[in-house]
PDB file as gemmi writes it, atoms N, CA and C in Angstrom:
CRYST1    1.000    1.000    1.000  90.00  90.00  90.00 P 1                      
ATOM      1  N   MET A   1      19.003 -57.797 -65.312  1.00  0.00           N  
ATOM      2  CA  MET A   1      18.075 -58.828 -65.194  1.00  0.00           C  
ATOM      3  C   MET A   1      18.827 -59.601 -64.326  1.00  0.00           C  
ATOM      4  N   THR A   2      17.235 -60.312 -63.565  1.00  0.00           N  
ATOM      5  CA  THR A   2      17.236 -61.257 -62.616  1.00  0.00           C  
ATOM      6  C   THR A   2      17.886 -62.971 -62.673  1.00  0.00           C  
ATOM      7  N   SER A   3      17.857 -63.496 -62.411  1.00  0.00           N  
ATOM      8  CA  SER A   3      18.653 -64.827 -62.007  1.00  0.00           C  
ATOM      9  C   SER A   3      17.610 -65.659 -62.666  1.00  0.00           C  
ATOM     10  N   PRO A   4      17.683 -66.878 -63.052  1.00  0.00           N  
ATOM     11  CA  PRO A   4      16.946 -67.787 -63.550  1.00  0.00           C  
ATOM     12  C   PRO A   4      15.638 -68.213 -62.550  1.00  0.00           C  
ATOM     13  N   HIS A   5      16.844 -68.762 -61.410  1.00  0.00           N  
ATOM     14  CA  HIS A   5      16.525 -69.392 -60.153  1.00  0.00           C  
ATOM     15  C   HIS A   5      15.305 -68.360 -59.554  1.00  0.00           C  
ATOM     16  N   HIS A   6      16.132 -66.971 -59.467  1.00  0.00           N  
ATOM     17  CA  HIS A   6      15.384 -66.046 -58.496  1.00  0.00           C  
ATOM     18  C   HIS A   6      13.938 -65.781 -59.433  1.00  0.00           C  
ATOM     19  N   THR A   7      13.806 -65.885 -60.428  1.00  0.00           N  
ATOM     20  CA  THR A   7      12.318 -65.864 -61.786  1.00  0.00           C  
ATOM     21  C   THR A   7      11.648 -66.678 -61.838  1.00  0.00           C  
ATOM     22  N   TYR A   8      11.831 -68.177 -61.052  1.00  0.00           N  
ATOM     23  CA  TYR A   8      11.022 -69.317 -61.154  1.00  0.00           C  
ATOM     24  C   TYR A   8      10.690 -69.366 -59.508  1.00  0.00           C  
ATOM     25  N   ARG A   9      11.418 -68.491 -58.877  1.00  0.00           N  
ATOM     26  CA  ARG A   9      10.797 -68.594 -57.175  1.00  0.00           C  
ATOM     27  C   ARG A   9       9.489 -67.853 -57.137  1.00  0.00           C  
ATOM     28  N   ARG A  10       9.791 -67.120 -57.806  1.00  0.00           N  
ATOM     29  CA  ARG A  10       8.722 -65.442 -58.453  1.00  0.00           C  
ATOM     30  C   ARG A  10       7.714 -65.759 -58.676  1.00  0.00           C  
ATOM     31  N   LEU A  11       7.331 -66.507 -60.001  1.00  0.00           N  
ATOM     32  CA  LEU A  11       6.481 -67.172 -60.653  1.00  0.00           C  
ATOM     33  C   LEU A  11       5.481 -68.350 -60.228  1.00  0.00           C  
ATOM     34  N   LEU A  12       6.608 -69.608 -59.191  1.00  0.00           N  
ATOM     35  CA  LEU A  12       6.022 -70.537 -58.130  1.00  0.00           C  
ATOM     36  C   LEU A  12       5.033 -69.385 -57.373  1.00  0.00           C  
ATOM     37  N   ARG A  13       5.467 -68.463 -56.430  1.00  0.00           N  
ATOM     38  CA  ARG A  13       5.041 -67.893 -55.509  1.00  0.00           C  
ATOM     39  C   ARG A  13       3.425 -67.451 -55.890  1.00  0.00           C  
ATOM     40  N   GLU A  14       3.403 -66.886 -56.815  1.00  0.00           N  
ATOM     41  CA  GLU A  14       2.359 -66.252 -57.827  1.00  0.00           C  
ATOM     42  C   GLU A  14       1.859 -66.844 -58.092  1.00  0.00           C  
ATOM     43  N   ILE A  15       2.041 -68.022 -59.009  1.00  0.00           N  
ATOM     44  CA  ILE A  15       0.995 -69.286 -58.591  1.00  0.00           C  
ATOM     45  C   ILE A  15       0.277 -69.621 -57.684  1.00  0.00           C  
ATOM     46  N   ASN A  16       1.149 -69.840 -56.619  1.00  0.00           N  
ATOM     47  CA  ASN A  16       0.156 -70.308 -55.217  1.00  0.00           C  
ATOM     48  C   ASN A  16      -0.475 -69.211 -55.137  1.00  0.00           C  
ATOM     49  N   ARG A  17      -0.049 -67.822 -54.989  1.00  0.00           N  
ATOM     50  CA  ARG A  17      -1.336 -67.097 -54.458  1.00  0.00           C  
ATOM     51  C   ARG A  17      -2.820 -66.721 -54.976  1.00  0.00           C  
ATOM     52  N   GLN A  18      -2.007 -66.617 -56.515  1.00  0.00           N  
ATOM     53  CA  GLN A  18      -3.370 -67.106 -57.478  1.00  0.00           C  
ATOM     54  C   GLN A  18      -4.153 -68.049 -57.433  1.00  0.00           C  
ATOM     55  N   PHE A  19      -3.749 -69.297 -57.194  1.00  0.00           N  
ATOM     56  CA  PHE A  19      -4.368 -70.088 -58.363  1.00  0.00           C  
ATOM     57  C   PHE A  19      -4.204 -71.700 -57.140  1.00  0.00           C  
ATOM     58  N   THR A  20      -3.149 -71.495 -56.511  1.00  0.00           N  
ATOM     59  CA  THR A  20      -3.045 -73.114 -55.634  1.00  0.00           C  
ATOM     60  C   THR A  20      -3.932 -72.391 -54.227  1.00  0.00           C  
ATOM     61  N   SER A  21      -3.416 -71.510 -53.918  1.00  0.00           N  
ATOM     62  CA  SER A  21      -4.054 -71.345 -52.642  1.00  0.00           C  
ATOM     63  C   SER A  21      -5.525 -71.115 -52.743  1.00  0.00           C  
ATOM     64  N   VAL A  22      -5.905 -70.230 -53.064  1.00  0.00           N  
ATOM     65  CA  VAL A  22      -7.385 -70.541 -53.653  1.00  0.00           C  
ATOM     66  C   VAL A  22      -8.210 -71.560 -53.691  1.00  0.00           C  
ATOM     67  N   ASN A  23      -7.933 -72.763 -54.489  1.00  0.00           N  
ATOM     68  CA  ASN A  23      -8.581 -73.842 -54.804  1.00  0.00           C  
ATOM     69  C   ASN A  23      -7.851 -75.265 -54.451  1.00  0.00           C  
ATOM     70  N   GLY A  24      -6.946 -75.037 -53.684  1.00  0.00           N  
ATOM     71  CA  GLY A  24      -5.947 -76.245 -53.494  1.00  0.00           C  
ATOM     72  C   GLY A  24      -5.878 -77.351 -55.289  1.00  0.00           C  
ATOM     73  N   ASN A  25      -6.074 -76.699 -56.040  1.00  0.00           N  
ATOM     74  CA  ASN A  25      -5.160 -76.996 -57.137  1.00  0.00           C  
ATOM     75  C   ASN A  25      -4.010 -77.213 -57.362  1.00  0.00           C  
ATOM     76  N   ARG A  26      -3.070 -78.125 -57.790  1.00  0.00           N  
ATOM     77  CA  ARG A  26      -1.933 -77.580 -57.678  1.00  0.00           C  
ATOM     78  C   ARG A  26      -1.505 -77.980 -58.897  1.00  0.00           C  
ATOM     79  N   ALA A  27      -2.480 -78.042 -60.014  1.00  0.00           N  
ATOM     80  CA  ALA A  27      -1.983 -78.316 -61.568  1.00  0.00           C  
ATOM     81  C   ALA A  27      -1.362 -77.098 -61.872  1.00  0.00           C  
ATOM     82  N   TRP A  28      -1.413 -75.466 -62.168  1.00  0.00           N  
ATOM     83  CA  TRP A  28      -0.866 -75.041 -61.805  1.00  0.00           C  
ATOM     84  C   TRP A  28       0.829 -74.840 -62.016  1.00  0.00           C  
ATOM     85  N   ALA A  29       0.734 -75.162 -60.282  1.00  0.00           N  
ATOM     86  CA  ALA A  29       2.122 -75.360 -60.243  1.00  0.00           C  
ATOM     87  C   ALA A  29       3.040 -76.305 -60.381  1.00  0.00           C  
ATOM     88  N   THR A  30       2.660 -77.692 -60.766  1.00  0.00           N  
ATOM     89  CA  THR A  30       3.201 -78.646 -61.923  1.00  0.00           C  
ATOM     90  C   THR A  30       3.305 -78.144 -63.188  1.00  0.00           C  
ATOM     91  N   GLN A  31       2.202 -77.919 -63.503  1.00  0.00           N  
ATOM     92  CA  GLN A  31       2.815 -77.770 -64.954  1.00  0.00           C  
ATOM     93  C   GLN A  31       4.046 -76.397 -65.379  1.00  0.00           C  
ATOM     94  N   MET A  32       4.087 -75.604 -63.926  1.00  0.00           N  
ATOM     95  CA  MET A  32       4.701 -74.432 -64.422  1.00  0.00           C  
ATOM     96  C   MET A  32       6.268 -75.286 -64.214  1.00  0.00           C  
ATOM     97  N   ARG A  33       6.226 -76.052 -63.549  1.00  0.00           N  
ATOM     98  CA  ARG A  33       7.812 -77.030 -62.944  1.00  0.00           C  
ATOM     99  C   ARG A  33       8.083 -77.828 -64.312  1.00  0.00           C  
ATOM    100  N   GLN A  34       7.147 -78.174 -65.020  1.00  0.00           N  
ATOM    101  CA  GLN A  34       7.173 -79.282 -65.797  1.00  0.00           C  
ATOM    102  C   GLN A  34       7.918 -78.247 -66.891  1.00  0.00           C  
ATOM    103  N   GLN A  35       7.261 -77.210 -67.527  1.00  0.00           N  
ATOM    104  CA  GLN A  35       7.822 -76.422 -68.580  1.00  0.00           C  
ATOM    105  C   GLN A  35       9.346 -75.642 -68.174  1.00  0.00           C  
ATOM    106  N   TRP A  36       9.122 -75.601 -66.527  1.00  0.00           N  
ATOM    107  CA  TRP A  36      10.671 -74.716 -66.577  1.00  0.00           C  
ATOM    108  C   TRP A  36      11.824 -75.567 -66.735  1.00  0.00           C  
ATOM    109  N   VAL A  37      11.578 -77.349 -66.102  1.00  0.00           N  
ATOM    110  CA  VAL A  37      12.346 -78.117 -66.325  1.00  0.00           C  
ATOM    111  C   VAL A  37      12.873 -78.563 -67.907  1.00  0.00           C  
ATOM    112  N   ALA A  38      11.691 -78.358 -68.740  1.00  0.00           N  
ATOM    113  CA  ALA A  38      11.783 -78.649 -70.020  1.00  0.00           C  
ATOM    114  C   ALA A  38      12.259 -77.250 -70.787  1.00  0.00           C  
ATOM    115  N   ALA A  39      12.486 -76.168 -70.652  1.00  0.00           N  
ATOM    116  CA  ALA A  39      13.275 -75.174 -70.992  1.00  0.00           C  
ATOM    117  C   ALA A  39      14.204 -74.901 -70.182  1.00  0.00           C  
ATOM    118  N   SER A  40      15.043 -75.293 -69.011  1.00  0.00           N  
ATOM    119  CA  SER A  40      16.288 -74.801 -68.590  1.00  0.00           C  
ATOM    120  C   SER A  40      17.190 -75.881 -69.506  1.00  0.00           C  
ATOM    121  N   GLN A  41      16.665 -76.983 -70.131  1.00  0.00           N  
ATOM    122  CA  GLN A  41      17.171 -77.891 -70.809  1.00  0.00           C  
ATOM    123  C   GLN A  41      18.089 -76.878 -72.093  1.00  0.00           C  
ATOM    124  N   ASP A  42      17.299 -76.079 -72.718  1.00  0.00           N  
ATOM    125  CA  ASP A  42      17.356 -75.121 -73.903  1.00  0.00           C  
ATOM    126  C   ASP A  42      18.427 -73.808 -73.608  1.00  0.00           C  
ATOM    127  N   SER A  43      17.948 -73.845 -72.222  1.00  0.00           N  
ATOM    128  CA  SER A  43      18.755 -72.525 -71.815  1.00  0.00           C  
ATOM    129  C   SER A  43      18.714 -71.395 -72.482  1.00  0.00           C  
ATOM    130  N   ALA A  44      17.710 -71.401 -73.637  1.00  0.00           N  
ATOM    131  CA  ALA A  44      17.416 -69.602 -74.398  1.00  0.00           C  
ATOM    132  C   ALA A  44      16.942 -68.811 -73.590  1.00  0.00           C  
ATOM    133  N   SER A  45      17.790 -67.571 -74.104  1.00  0.00           N  
ATOM    134  CA  SER A  45      17.057 -66.361 -73.504  1.00  0.00           C  
ATOM    135  C   SER A  45      15.952 -66.057 -73.513  1.00  0.00           C  
ATOM    136  N   SER A  46      15.684 -66.390 -74.882  1.00  0.00           N  
ATOM    137  CA  SER A  46      13.823 -66.205 -75.371  1.00  0.00           C  
ATOM    138  C   SER A  46      12.843 -66.815 -74.070  1.00  0.00           C  
ATOM    139  N   ASN A  47      13.415 -68.052 -73.195  1.00  0.00           N  
ATOM    140  CA  ASN A  47      12.402 -68.916 -72.657  1.00  0.00           C  
ATOM    141  C   ASN A  47      12.342 -67.612 -71.314  1.00  0.00           C  
ATOM    142  N   MET A  48      13.985 -67.151 -70.809  1.00  0.00           N  
ATOM    143  CA  MET A  48      14.127 -66.280 -69.745  1.00  0.00           C  
ATOM    144  C   MET A  48      13.009 -65.208 -69.773  1.00  0.00           C  
ATOM    145  N   HIS A  49      12.977 -64.275 -70.834  1.00  0.00           N  
ATOM    146  CA  HIS A  49      11.958 -63.340 -71.576  1.00  0.00           C  
ATOM    147  C   HIS A  49      10.982 -63.727 -71.346  1.00  0.00           C  
ATOM    148  N   ALA A  50      10.211 -64.891 -71.841  1.00  0.00           N  
ATOM    149  CA  ALA A  50       9.077 -65.419 -71.781  1.00  0.00           C  
ATOM    150  C   ALA A  50       8.354 -65.131 -70.352  1.00  0.00           C  
ATOM    151  N   ALA A  51       9.576 -66.177 -69.675  1.00  0.00           N  
ATOM    152  CA  ALA A  51       9.238 -66.411 -67.939  1.00  0.00           C  
ATOM    153  C   ALA A  51       9.264 -65.157 -67.205  1.00  0.00           C  
ATOM    154  N   THR A  52      10.046 -63.943 -67.991  1.00  0.00           N  
ATOM    155  CA  THR A  52       9.901 -62.640 -66.835  1.00  0.00           C  
ATOM    156  C   THR A  52       8.730 -61.818 -67.405  1.00  0.00           C  
ATOM    157  N   ASN A  53       7.952 -62.156 -68.266  1.00  0.00           N  
ATOM    158  CA  ASN A  53       6.729 -61.612 -68.806  1.00  0.00           C  
ATOM    159  C   ASN A  53       5.556 -62.074 -68.192  1.00  0.00           C  
ATOM    160  N   ILE A  54       5.666 -63.259 -68.247  1.00  0.00           N  
ATOM    161  CA  ILE A  54       4.317 -64.059 -67.371  1.00  0.00           C  
ATOM    162  C   ILE A  54       4.425 -63.828 -66.304  1.00  0.00           C  
ATOM    163  N   LEU A  55       5.568 -63.337 -65.598  1.00  0.00           N  
ATOM    164  CA  LEU A  55       5.530 -62.783 -64.327  1.00  0.00           C  
ATOM    165  C   LEU A  55       5.224 -61.947 -64.075  1.00  0.00           C  
ATOM    166  N   ALA A  56       4.974 -60.729 -65.043  1.00  0.00           N  
ATOM    167  CA  ALA A  56       5.240 -59.489 -65.536  1.00  0.00           C  
ATOM    168  C   ALA A  56       3.147 -59.289 -65.167  1.00  0.00           C  
ATOM    169  N   PHE A  57       2.668 -60.454 -66.140  1.00  0.00           N  
ATOM    170  CA  PHE A  57       1.727 -60.186 -66.357  1.00  0.00           C  
ATOM    171  C   PHE A  57       0.512 -61.159 -65.098  1.00  0.00           C  
ATOM    172  N   LEU A  58       1.120 -61.786 -64.658  1.00  0.00           N  
ATOM    173  CA  LEU A  58       0.176 -62.640 -63.397  1.00  0.00           C  
ATOM    174  C   LEU A  58       0.433 -61.322 -62.030  1.00  0.00           C  
ATOM    175  N   THR A  59       1.172 -60.897 -61.751  1.00  0.00           N  
ATOM    176  CA  THR A  59       1.613 -59.789 -60.316  1.00  0.00           C  
ATOM    177  C   THR A  59       0.894 -58.217 -61.048  1.00  0.00           C  
ATOM    178  N   SER A  60       0.916 -58.344 -62.308  1.00  0.00           N  
ATOM    179  CA  SER A  60       0.144 -57.270 -62.475  1.00  0.00           C  
ATOM    180  C   SER A  60      -1.423 -57.391 -62.561  1.00  0.00           C  
ATOM    181  N   ASN A  61      -2.270 -58.812 -63.220  1.00  0.00           N  
ATOM    182  CA  ASN A  61      -3.172 -59.389 -62.776  1.00  0.00           C  
ATOM    183  C   ASN A  61      -3.931 -59.347 -61.383  1.00  0.00           C  
ATOM    184  N   ARG A  62      -2.836 -59.802 -60.470  1.00  0.00           N  
ATOM    185  CA  ARG A  62      -3.134 -59.471 -59.033  1.00  0.00           C  
ATOM    186  C   ARG A  62      -3.519 -58.221 -58.818  1.00  0.00           C  
ATOM    187  N   LYS A  63      -1.942 -57.469 -58.594  1.00  0.00           N  
ATOM    188  CA  LYS A  63      -2.662 -56.029 -58.545  1.00  0.00           C  
ATOM    189  C   LYS A  63      -3.938 -55.336 -58.879  1.00  0.00           C  
ATOM    190  N   HIS A  64      -4.127 -55.879 -59.926  1.00  0.00           N  
ATOM    191  CA  HIS A  64      -5.466 -55.044 -60.813  1.00  0.00           C  
ATOM    192  C   HIS A  64      -6.756 -55.534 -59.628  1.00  0.00           C  
ATOM    193  N   GLY A  65      -7.207 -56.854 -59.446  1.00  0.00           N  
ATOM    194  CA  GLY A  65      -7.898 -57.385 -58.969  1.00  0.00           C  
ATOM    195  C   GLY A  65      -7.720 -56.736 -57.513  1.00  0.00           C  
ATOM    196  N   GLU A  66      -6.630 -56.831 -56.657  1.00  0.00           N  
ATOM    197  CA  GLU A  66      -6.798 -55.904 -55.237  1.00  0.00           C  
ATOM    198  C   GLU A  66      -7.035 -54.456 -55.574  1.00  0.00           C  
ATOM    199  N   LEU A  67      -6.430 -53.924 -56.905  1.00  0.00           N  
ATOM    200  CA  LEU A  67      -7.384 -52.392 -56.501  1.00  0.00           C  
ATOM    201  C   LEU A  67      -8.896 -52.335 -56.843  1.00  0.00           C  
ATOM    202  N   ILE A  68      -8.973 -53.022 -57.391  1.00  0.00           N  
ATOM    203  CA  ILE A  68     -10.566 -53.118 -58.184  1.00  0.00           C  
ATOM    204  C   ILE A  68     -11.380 -53.543 -56.515  1.00  0.00           C  
ATOM    205  N   SER A  69     -10.776 -54.275 -55.732  1.00  0.00           N  
ATOM    206  CA  SER A  69     -11.886 -54.745 -54.783  1.00  0.00           C  
ATOM    207  C   SER A  69     -11.557 -53.720 -53.689  1.00  0.00           C  
ATOM    208  N   GLU A  70     -10.469 -52.766 -53.647  1.00  0.00           N  
ATOM    209  CA  GLU A  70     -10.006 -51.977 -52.728  1.00  0.00           C  
ATOM    210  C   GLU A  70     -10.995 -50.850 -52.797  1.00  0.00           C  
ATOM    211  N   PHE A  71     -11.212 -50.379 -54.495  1.00  0.00           N  
ATOM    212  CA  PHE A  71     -11.936 -48.875 -54.923  1.00  0.00           C  
ATOM    213  C   PHE A  71     -13.198 -49.398 -54.803  1.00  0.00           C  
ATOM    214  N   TYR A  72     -13.525 -50.655 -55.269  1.00  0.00           N  
ATOM    215  CA  TYR A  72     -15.157 -50.644 -55.791  1.00  0.00           C  
ATOM    216  C   TYR A  72     -15.901 -51.928 -55.016  1.00  0.00           C  
ATOM    217  N   PRO A  73     -15.578 -51.619 -53.484  1.00  0.00           N  
ATOM    218  CA  PRO A  73     -15.739 -53.055 -52.553  1.00  0.00           C  
ATOM    219  C   PRO A  73     -17.064 -53.776 -52.744  1.00  0.00           C  
ATOM    220  N   ARG A  74     -18.488 -53.286 -53.191  1.00  0.00           N  
ATOM    221  CA  ARG A  74     -19.587 -53.748 -53.338  1.00  0.00           C  
ATOM    222  C   ARG A  74     -20.338 -53.433 -54.178  1.00  0.00           C  
ATOM    223  N   MET A  75     -20.006 -52.569 -55.116  1.00  0.00           N  
ATOM    224  CA  MET A  75     -20.905 -51.813 -56.311  1.00  0.00           C  
ATOM    225  C   MET A  75     -21.593 -52.623 -57.140  1.00  0.00           C  
ATOM    226  N   PRO A  76     -22.070 -52.560 -58.047  1.00  0.00           N  
ATOM    227  CA  PRO A  76     -22.623 -53.861 -59.318  1.00  0.00           C  
ATOM    228  C   PRO A  76     -21.726 -53.558 -60.335  1.00  0.00           C  
ATOM    229  N   GLU A  77     -21.783 -54.614 -60.938  1.00  0.00           N  
ATOM    230  CA  GLU A  77     -20.616 -54.389 -62.406  1.00  0.00           C  
ATOM    231  C   GLU A  77     -21.144 -52.705 -63.138  1.00  0.00           C  
ATOM    232  N   GLY A  78     -22.071 -53.255 -63.735  1.00  0.00           N  
ATOM    233  CA  GLY A  78     -22.916 -52.074 -64.286  1.00  0.00           C  
ATOM    234  C   GLY A  78     -22.104 -50.421 -63.559  1.00  0.00           C  
ATOM    235  N   ASP A  79     -22.274 -50.370 -62.289  1.00  0.00           N  
ATOM    236  CA  ASP A  79     -21.959 -48.744 -61.643  1.00  0.00           C  
ATOM    237  C   ASP A  79     -20.415 -48.707 -61.730  1.00  0.00           C  
ATOM    238  N   ARG A  80     -19.625 -49.633 -61.673  1.00  0.00           N  
ATOM    239  CA  ARG A  80     -18.142 -49.569 -61.669  1.00  0.00           C  
ATOM    240  C   ARG A  80     -17.990 -49.642 -63.144  1.00  0.00           C  
ATOM    241  N   ILE A  81     -18.210 -50.010 -63.934  1.00  0.00           N  
ATOM    242  CA  ILE A  81     -18.067 -50.053 -65.576  1.00  0.00           C  
ATOM    243  C   ILE A  81     -18.200 -48.217 -66.422  1.00  0.00           C  
ATOM    244  N   GLU A  82     -19.264 -47.786 -65.524  1.00  0.00           N  
ATOM    245  CA  GLU A  82     -19.339 -46.389 -65.752  1.00  0.00           C  
ATOM    246  C   GLU A  82     -18.438 -45.422 -64.905  1.00  0.00           C  
ATOM    247  N   LYS A  83     -18.051 -45.963 -63.616  1.00  0.00           N  
ATOM    248  CA  LYS A  83     -17.195 -45.099 -63.206  1.00  0.00           C  
ATOM    249  C   LYS A  83     -15.930 -44.869 -63.323  1.00  0.00           C  
ATOM    250  N   THR A  84     -15.370 -46.220 -64.205  1.00  0.00           N  
ATOM    251  CA  THR A  84     -13.967 -46.818 -64.669  1.00  0.00           C  
ATOM    252  C   THR A  84     -14.182 -45.759 -65.821  1.00  0.00           C  
ATOM    253  N   ALA A  85     -15.143 -45.733 -66.578  1.00  0.00           N  
ATOM    254  CA  ALA A  85     -15.112 -44.676 -67.896  1.00  0.00           C  
ATOM    255  C   ALA A  85     -15.080 -43.238 -67.627  1.00  0.00           C  
ATOM    256  N   ARG A  86     -16.262 -43.004 -66.966  1.00  0.00           N  
ATOM    257  CA  ARG A  86     -15.304 -41.439 -66.501  1.00  0.00           C  
ATOM    258  C   ARG A  86     -14.260 -41.429 -65.639  1.00  0.00           C  
ATOM    259  N   ARG A  87     -13.671 -41.934 -64.965  1.00  0.00           N  
ATOM    260  CA  ARG A  87     -12.293 -41.935 -64.536  1.00  0.00           C  
ATOM    261  C   ARG A  87     -11.113 -41.637 -65.497  1.00  0.00           C  
ATOM    262  N   VAL A  88     -11.517 -42.315 -67.124  1.00  0.00           N  
ATOM    263  CA  VAL A  88     -10.428 -42.036 -68.156  1.00  0.00           C  
ATOM    264  C   VAL A  88     -11.455 -41.284 -69.158  1.00  0.00           C  
ATOM    265  N   GLY A  89     -12.418 -40.265 -68.902  1.00  0.00           N  
ATOM    266  CA  GLY A  89     -12.432 -39.298 -69.500  1.00  0.00           C  
ATOM    267  C   GLY A  89     -13.798 -39.700 -70.473  1.00  0.00           C  
ATOM    268  N   LEU A  90     -14.242 -41.102 -70.390  1.00  0.00           N  
ATOM    269  CA  LEU A  90     -15.308 -41.441 -70.954  1.00  0.00           C  
ATOM    270  C   LEU A  90     -16.732 -41.745 -70.810  1.00  0.00           C  
ATOM    271  N   GLU A  91     -17.537 -41.761 -71.710  1.00  0.00           N  
ATOM    272  CA  GLU A  91     -19.081 -42.045 -71.300  1.00  0.00           C  
ATOM    273  C   GLU A  91     -19.275 -43.172 -71.514  1.00  0.00           C  
ATOM    274  N   ALA A  92     -19.878 -44.130 -70.458  1.00  0.00           N  
ATOM    275  CA  ALA A  92     -20.453 -45.206 -71.291  1.00  0.00           C  
ATOM    276  C   ALA A  92     -21.879 -44.971 -71.969  1.00  0.00           C  
ATOM    277  N   PRO A  93     -22.057 -45.653 -72.519  1.00  0.00           N  
ATOM    278  CA  PRO A  93     -23.372 -45.827 -72.945  1.00  0.00           C  
ATOM    279  C   PRO A  93     -24.731 -46.502 -72.971  1.00  0.00           C  
ATOM    280  N   LYS A  94     -25.674 -45.871 -72.541  1.00  0.00           N  
ATOM    281  CA  LYS A  94     -26.888 -46.790 -71.493  1.00  0.00           C  
ATOM    282  C   LYS A  94     -27.092 -47.569 -71.968  1.00  0.00           C  
ATOM    283  N   THR A  95     -27.207 -48.749 -70.811  1.00  0.00           N  
ATOM    284  CA  THR A  95     -27.369 -50.224 -70.986  1.00  0.00           C  
ATOM    285  C   THR A  95     -29.193 -50.075 -71.060  1.00  0.00           C  
ATOM    286  N   TYR A  96     -29.444 -50.954 -72.094  1.00  0.00           N  
ATOM    287  CA  TYR A  96     -31.253 -51.667 -72.406  1.00  0.00           C  
ATOM    288  C   TYR A  96     -32.011 -52.025 -71.087  1.00  0.00           C  
ATOM    289  N   ASN A  97     -32.695 -51.672 -70.924  1.00  0.00           N  
ATOM    290  CA  ASN A  97     -33.559 -52.297 -69.457  1.00  0.00           C  
ATOM    291  C   ASN A  97     -34.802 -53.059 -70.092  1.00  0.00           C  
ATOM    292  N   PRO A  98     -34.893 -53.555 -69.827  1.00  0.00           N  
ATOM    293  CA  PRO A  98     -36.464 -54.300 -70.752  1.00  0.00           C  
ATOM    294  C   PRO A  98     -38.022 -54.330 -69.841  1.00  0.00           C  
ATOM    295  N   GLU A  99     -37.562 -53.590 -68.653  1.00  0.00           N  
ATOM    296  CA  GLU A  99     -38.077 -53.549 -68.027  1.00  0.00           C  
ATOM    297  C   GLU A  99     -38.964 -52.056 -67.984  1.00  0.00           C  
ATOM    298  N   SER A 100     -37.919 -51.463 -68.379  1.00  0.00           N  
ATOM    299  CA  SER A 100     -38.453 -49.821 -68.650  1.00  0.00           C  
ATOM    300  C   SER A 100     -37.940 -49.421 -70.215  1.00  0.00           C  
ATOM    301  N   PRO A 101     -38.702 -49.497 -71.149  1.00  0.00           N  
ATOM    302  CA  PRO A 101     -37.813 -49.304 -72.581  1.00  0.00           C  
ATOM    303  C   PRO A 101     -37.814 -47.793 -73.069  1.00  0.00           C  
ATOM    304  N   SER A 102     -37.918 -47.059 -71.770  1.00  0.00           N  
ATOM    305  CA  SER A 102     -37.988 -45.859 -72.464  1.00  0.00           C  
ATOM    306  C   SER A 102     -36.074 -44.927 -72.005  1.00  0.00           C  
TER     307      SER A 102                                                      
END                                                                             
């Protein structure tokens, strides 16, 4: 298990990558610092477990976005959904188009 300091630094880095550097809004980082200080006074292992889960979610979410943009760079959303469904062995239903109702 990683140290609380290491987890905190990784959380701040991930928040800065996804939120602060994109739009310059420091609210997420400020909120994380406030939550971390409040949780450190409790020093419960459940807080550390929750922080690790949040870090895993943020990291996975960023990596998912990177993979989507790499494999489907300029594809319309409908085509992307159909290809993703086919990749996992499913068939996406036909979508309704009011211009050609056949």
